[in-house]
N, C-alpha and C positions, 0 to 999 in steps of 0.2 A: 504494500500500500504506500503510495506516495503522498506525503503530507505537505500541502502547499500553504496553509495558513494556520493561525492559532485556533480558529474555529474548527478546522479539520482535526487538529491535534486534540482539542477538548472533546469533540465527538468520539474520536477514536479511543481516547483514554476512558471515557465514561462507558462506552460499549465494551471495551476489553475487560474492564473490571466488574461488569455486571451491575453498574449503578443505573437505576431507573429514574431516580429523582434526587436532586440536590437542593437542600434548603438551609436556612439558618433558623435559630430559635431565640426568642426574647420574651421575657415576662413584662408585666406592667411595672414591676419594680426595677426594670432595666438590667436584670441579670441575663446573660446570653450564652449561647454556644455558637461558635463560628460557623461550623458546617454540620449538617445532619444529612447523612446519606440514607436513602430509602431503597431497599432491595426487597421487593415483594412486601412481606409483612414485617421484615426486620428493619430496625433503625440502628444506625451507627453514628453516634455523636463524635465530632472531632473538634477539639479545642487547640488553637495555635498560640503558643507562647514563645517569646524570644528565648527566655531562660526559665527552666524549672529547677527549683532547689528541692532536693529530696523528692518524695512522692506526695507532694501537696496537691490535692484535687481542687481546681478552680471552683469558685462558688457557683457559677452558672452551670458547669458540668455536673456538679453534685446535685443541683436542683433538678436538672433534666433526668438524671439517673433515678432519683427518688420518685419522680412523676411517671416516667415511661418504662422503667426497668429493662433497658436494652441488655443483650447478652454481653456486649463488649463496648468499650469506649477507648478513644485514643487522645493522647496529649502529644502533639507534635511540637518539638522544641530543639534548640541547638546545644543543650548541655547535658541531657540525660537520656539514656536508652536502657530500658529494663522491662521486665514483665509486670512491674508495678504492683498494684494493690487491687483489692476487691471491695466493693460496696454492695452489700446484700449478695445477689448472684451476678453482678456485673463486674467483669474483669476489665481493669483499666491499664492499658499499656502506654508507657512513655517511649516515644520513638523519635529518631532524627528525621528531618524532611525527606532525605533520600530513601528512607525505608518505607515511606507511605505507599508507593506503587506496589511494592512487593507484599506489604501487609494487606492491601486491599485485594490483591489476587489470591492470597492465601485464605482470606476470609470467605471468598466466593465459593 
């Protein structure tokens, strides 16, 4: 496949990873999650931070997890990569940006 524009790349990336819908989430109190990927009935919240110290879960991501109970959540950042922690039954992974594509394919 020849990719000639950023739109072509975006469409290819979304199709290759099985993403059917891409959203963001924000409450009336202004807490938010940067990206929410919808794959069929599954939701995958992704929070993007420049630096994550330890395994601290951002407030917006914690609120999303408590409300929607996804199987998995991601915190994409430049300082920490590990299997993270769990809140209830949600596994939260901290990953570097270059790991995102691989992680999305593996989740598929």
